[in-house]
C-alpha positions in Angstrom: 7.8 12.4 -19.5 5.5 10.4 -17.2 4.0 8.4 -20.0 7.5 7.6 -21.3 8.5 6.3 -17.8 5.3 4.2 -17.6 5.9 2.6 -21.0 9.5 1.9 -20.1 8.5 0.2 -16.9 5.9 -1.8 -18.8 8.6 -2.9 -21.2 10.8 -4.0 -18.2 7.9 -6.1 -16.8 7.3 -7.6 -20.3 11.0 -8.5 -20.7 11.1 -10.0 -17.2 7.9 -12.0 -17.8 9.2 -13.4 -21.1 12.6 -14.3 -19.7 10.9 -16.4 -17.0 8.8 -18.3 -19.6 11.1 -18.5 -22.6 14.1 -20.7 -21.6 16.2 -19.5 -24.5 16.3 -15.9 -23.2 17.3 -16.9 -19.7 19.8 -19.5 -20.8 21.7 -17.1 -23.1 21.5 -14.2 -20.6 19.6 -11.7 -22.8 18.9 -8.5 -20.6 15.2 -8.1 -19.8 15.1 -4.5 -20.9 16.4 -5.5 -24.3 13.8 -8.3 -24.6 10.8 -6.1 -23.9 12.4 -3.1 -25.6 12.9 -4.8 -29.0 9.3 -6.1 -29.0 8.1 -2.5 -28.4 10.5 -1.1 -31.0 9.4 -3.5 -33.6 5.7 -2.8 -32.9 6.4 1.0 -33.0 8.2 0.5 -36.3 5.3 -1.3 -37.9 2.8 1.3 -36.7 5.1 4.0 -38.2 5.6 2.2 -41.5 1.9 1.7 -42.0 1.1 5.3 -41.2 -1.0 4.5 -38.1 0.9 6.4 -35.4 4.4 7.7 -34.5 5.4 7.8 -30.9 7.4 10.8 -29.6 9.0 10.3 -26.2 10.4 12.7 -23.7 13.9 11.4 -22.9 14.6 13.7 -19.9 14.5 10.8 -17.4 16.8 8.7 -19.7 19.8 11.0 -19.0 18.9 11.3 -15.3 18.8 7.5 -14.9 22.0 7.1 -16.9 23.9 9.6 -14.6 22.5 8.0 -11.5 23.6 4.5 -12.7 27.2 5.6 -13.5 27.3 7.5 -10.2 26.5 4.2 -8.5 29.3 2.6 -10.5 31.7 5.3 -9.3 31.0 4.3 -5.7 32.4 0.9 -6.6 35.8 2.3 -7.4 37.7 1.0 -4.4 41.3 2.1 -4.7 42.4 -1.1 -2.9 41.0 -3.2 -5.7 42.0 -0.8 -8.5 45.6 -0.8 -7.3 45.7 -4.6 -7.8 44.2 -4.3 -11.3 46.3 -1.4 -12.8 48.0 -3.6 -15.4 44.6 -5.1 -16.4 43.4 -1.5 -17.1 46.3 -0.8 -19.4 45.9 -4.1 -21.2 42.2 -3.5 -21.7 42.9 -0.1 -23.1 45.2 -1.7 -25.7 42.4 -4.1 -26.6 40.1 -1.1 -27.1 42.6 0.6 -29.4 43.1 -2.6 -31.3 39.3 -3.1 -31.7 38.8 0.4 -33.0 41.6 0.0 -35.6 40.3 -3.4 -36.7 36.7 -2.1 -37.1 37.9 0.7 -39.4 40.4 -1.4 -41.3 37.8 -4.1 -42.0 35.2 -1.5 -43.0 37.6 0.2 -45.4 39.0 -3.0 -46.8 35.6 -4.6 -47.4 34.4 -1.3 -49.0 37.1 -1.7 -51.6 36.0 -5.3 -52.3 32.4 -4.1 -52.7 33.4 -1.3 -55.0 32.2 1.6 -52.9 34.0 4.5 -51.3 36.1 3.7 -48.3 34.6 6.8 -46.6 31.2 5.1 -47.0 32.7 2.1 -45.3 33.7 4.4 -42.4 29.9 4.9 -41.8 29.9 1.3 -40.5 33.2 1.3 -38.7 34.0 2.5 -35.3 32.0 5.7 -35.8 28.7 4.0 -35.1 30.1 0.8 -33.5 32.2 2.0 -30.6 31.0 5.6 -31.0 27.3 5.0 -31.0 24.7 7.6 -31.8 26.7 10.5 -30.3 29.8 10.0 -32.4 27.6 9.3 -35.5 26.0 12.7 -35.0 29.4 14.3 -34.7 31.3 12.6 -37.6 28.4 12.1 -40.0 28.5 15.8 -41.1 32.3 15.6 -41.4 31.9 12.7 -43.9 29.3 14.7 -45.7 31.7 17.6 -46.1 34.0 15.1 -47.8 31.3 14.3 -50.3 29.5 11.3 -48.8 25.9 12.3 -49.2 23.6 11.0 -46.4 26.6 9.9 -44.2 24.8 11.1 -41.0 21.8 9.0 -41.8 23.9 5.9 -42.6 25.9 6.3 -39.4 22.8 6.7 -37.3 21.2 3.7 -38.8 24.3 1.7 -38.2 24.5 2.8 -34.6 20.9 1.7 -34.1 21.7 -1.7 -35.6 24.8 -2.0 -33.4 22.8 -1.0 -30.2 20.4 -3.9 -30.8 22.8 -6.6 -31.9 25.4 -5.7 -29.2 22.8 -6.1 -26.5 21.8 -9.5 -27.9 25.2 -11.1 -28.5 27.1 -10.2 -25.3 25.4 -12.7 -23.1 25.7 -15.7 -25.4 29.4 -15.0 -26.1 30.2 -14.8 -22.4 28.1 -17.8 -21.5 29.8 -20.0 -24.1 33.2 -19.1 -22.8 32.2 -19.8 -19.2 30.7 -23.2 -20.0 33.3 -24.2 -22.6 36.2 -23.5 -20.3 34.4 -24.5 -17.1 35.4 -21.2 -15.5 33.0 -21.3 -12.5 35.2 -23.8 -10.7 38.0 -21.3 -10.4 36.2 -18.0 -9.9 38.5 -15.6 -8.1 37.3 -12.0 -8.4 39.7 -10.5 -5.9 41.6 -11.1 -2.7 39.5 -13.1 -0.1 40.0 -10.4 2.6 38.7 -7.7 0.2 35.8 -9.9 -0.8 34.9 -10.3 2.9 35.1 -6.5 3.4 32.9 -5.9 0.3 30.3 -8.4 1.5 30.0 -6.5 4.8 29.6 -3.2 2.9 27.0 -4.7 0.7 24.7 -5.7 3.6 21.3 -4.3 3.0 18.9 -2.5 5.4 15.6 -1.0 4.4 16.2 2.1 6.5 19.4 2.8 4.6 18.0 3.1 1.0 17.0 6.8 1.6 20.6 7.8 2.8 22.0 5.8 -0.1 19.8 7.8 -2.5 20.9 11.0 -0.8 24.6 10.1 -1.3 24.0 9.5 -5.0 22.3 12.8 -5.3 25.1 14.6 -3.5 27.7 13.0 -5.8 25.6 13.9 -8.9 25.2 17.5 -7.8 28.9 18.1 -7.0 29.7 16.1 -10.1 28.1 18.7 -12.4 30.8 21.2 -11.2 33.6 18.7 -11.9 32.2 18.1 -15.3 32.1 21.8 -16.0 35.7 22.1 -14.9 36.7 19.2 -17.2 34.9 20.9 -20.1 37.3 23.9 -19.7 40.1 21.7 -21.0 38.5 21.7 -24.4 38.1 17.9 -24.4 34.7 16.1 -24.6 33.6 14.0 -21.7 30.3 12.1 -21.0 27.9 14.0 -18.9 28.2 11.5 -16.0 32.0 11.6 -15.7 32.1 14.3 -13.0 29.5 12.4 -10.9 31.6 9.1 -11.3 34.7 10.9 -10.1 33.0 12.5 -7.1 31.4 9.1 -6.1 34.8 7.4 -6.3 36.4 10.1 -4.1 33.5 9.7 -1.6 33.9 5.9 -1.6 37.6 6.0 -0.9 37.4 8.7 1.7 35.1 6.4 3.5 37.5 3.4 2.9 40.3 5.2 4.7 38.5 7.2 7.3 35.2 5.4 7.9 33.5 8.8 8.3 31.0 8.9 5.4 29.3 5.5 5.9 28.7 4.7 2.2 25.8 2.3 1.9 27.2 0.2 -1.0 24.5 -2.5 -1.1 21.7 0.0 -1.3 23.6 2.1 -3.8 24.1 -0.9 -6.1 20.4 -1.7 -5.9 19.4 1.8 -6.8 22.0 1.8 -9.6 20.6 -1.4 -11.0 17.1 0.0 -11.1 18.3 3.2 -12.9 20.2 1.1 -15.4 17.0 -0.9 -16.2 15.0 2.3 -16.6 17.6 3.9 -18.8 17.7 0.9 -21.1 13.9 0.6 -21.1 13.6 4.2 -22.3 16.5 3.8 -24.7 15.0 0.8 -26.3 11.5 2.2 -26.7 12.9 5.3 -28.4 14.8 3.3 -31.1 13.7 4.2 -34.6 14.1 0.9 -36.4 12.7 2.3 -39.6 16.0 4.1 -40.0 17.5 0.8 -40.9 15.5 1.0 -44.2 18.0 3.7 -45.3 20.7 1.0 -45.5 21.6 -0.3 -48.9 22.9 -3.9 -49.5 26.6 -2.9 -49.2 25.9 -1.3 -45.9 24.1 -4.4 -44.6 27.1 -6.6 -45.7 29.5 -4.2 -43.9 27.4 -4.4 -40.7 27.2 -8.2 -40.8 31.0 -8.2 -41.1 31.2 -5.9 -38.0 29.0 -8.4 -36.0 31.4 -11.3 -37.0 34.4 -9.2 -36.1 33.3 -8.1 -32.7 32.2 -11.7 -31.8 35.6 -13.1 -32.9 37.6 -10.3 -31.3 35.8 -10.7 -27.9 36.0 -14.5 -28.0 39.6 -15.0 -29.2 41.4 -11.8 -28.4 39.8 -10.2 -25.3 39.3 -13.5 -23.5 42.8 -14.7 -24.0 44.6 -11.4 -23.4 42.6 -10.6 -20.3 43.5 -13.8 -18.5 41.3 -16.6 -19.8 39.3 -16.6 -16.5 35.7 -15.8 -15.4 36.4 -12.1 -15.2 37.7 -12.2 -18.8 34.5 -13.9 -20.0 32.4 -11.2 -18.3 34.6 -8.5 -19.9 33.8 -10.1 -23.3 30.1 -9.5 -22.7 30.9 -5.9 -21.9 33.1 -5.5 -25.1 30.2 -6.7 -27.2 28.1 -4.1 -25.6 30.2 -1.0 -26.0 32.0 -2.3 -29.0 28.7 -2.2 -30.9 26.6 0.2 -28.9 27.2 2.0 -25.7 28.6 1.5 -22.2 25.2 1.1 -20.5 24.5 -1.8 -22.9 27.8 -3.3 -21.9 26.8 -3.0 -18.2 23.4 -4.6 -18.9 25.2 -7.5 -20.7 27.5 -8.0 -17.7 24.6 -7.7 -15.3 22.7 -10.5 -17.0 25.8 -12.7 -16.8 26.7 -11.9 -13.2 23.1 -12.5 -12.0 23.2 -16.0 -13.6 26.7 -17.0 -12.6 28.8 -14.9 -10.2 29.9 -11.3 -9.5 32.9 -9.8 -11.3 34.3 -6.8 -9.5 37.1 -6.5 -12.1 34.8 -6.3 -15.1 32.5 -3.9 -13.3 35.4 -1.5 -12.7 37.2 -1.8 -16.0 34.3 -1.5 -18.5 32.9 1.8 -17.1 36.3 3.4 -16.8 37.5 2.4 -20.3 34.1 2.7 -21.9 33.2 6.1 -20.5 36.6 7.9 -20.0 38.8 6.6 -22.8 36.7 5.0 -25.6 35.3 8.2 -27.2 38.7 10.0 -26.9 40.7 7.1 -28.5 38.0 6.5 -31.1 37.9 10.2 -32.2 41.7 10.2 -32.7 41.6 7.0 -34.8 38.6 8.1 -36.8 40.2 11.5 -37.6 43.4 9.7 -38.7 41.5 7.4 -41.0 39.3 10.1 -42.6 42.3 12.3 -43.3 44.3 9.4 -44.6 41.6 8.2 -46.9 40.7 11.6 -48.2 
């Protein structure tokens, strides 16, 4: 575990070092953990392929860091801001549903053109793209039961591909939209009064980092109980959903009573550190040699998915979500969770907001939709497609 953490931190330093010295990486807003992580993953793959060594990592801290990060995101859920963005949430949900359907329709349609089973095409649709490794592990065996031999391996390899590409393309897509439409001159994230209040809450003090960490820990602890209660419904939720809910409750109790003294600036900083560590561990544990399992038709299908997510984000999400700076940042997030996972979406948006300007709207919508609704909607659509095709 400790060695895994040390290597992940080394990867973060490497990524940050390279971003400062390679203008391309900084210009196109590629997240530092992704830069260093891909280099390590490629090196690890070569060592494995040539039979020199295979790394085995303890991923315990990866989940801890992920939960801590999403707990910090939960603290950002200010009801005053959410109330103003309720319609945007609904529209973004419709975009998510449309993306999932388009991913599966394109995978099935192109499979017919390539002369392979549509169910094989599903191995490169929303199962690995929006669903990631978790959904791939769940639906891969289902496809195998329908006669698609090696479906789990194909889905997992496609998810690995999506995780890498989604982390690389989000920044460039958002950057192009921001510069092409000159969006920085009209950046309005929220009401000016709310922005002033938020700035006061985000004031940092060295002595407040410990209380902020304690607040995150309390939300995480109580959140496990909430997650357990939600599991009794029979529905599947991410492990961090309970902590996010508790954090949101704590934040809004403080908003209306002023009793809890939530230290938002420090919480955001701690969350950012945890996100970087999570991505560092996630990237060094990538098994790129799994991509060797992909045959030429699978590669063609995956390239098509890259084109689709890029076009969908650029032309659909940007226009539907308001054609403003927030919409551009959302596009970076869509590339992240549309081809990988919500943490990758957050890393894409973090890289953009660090370079340009904050986006409260994007930071609220993407975690809510990506963590609470994406898997549920995706599972329903996948189930419909599999049964229809079979």
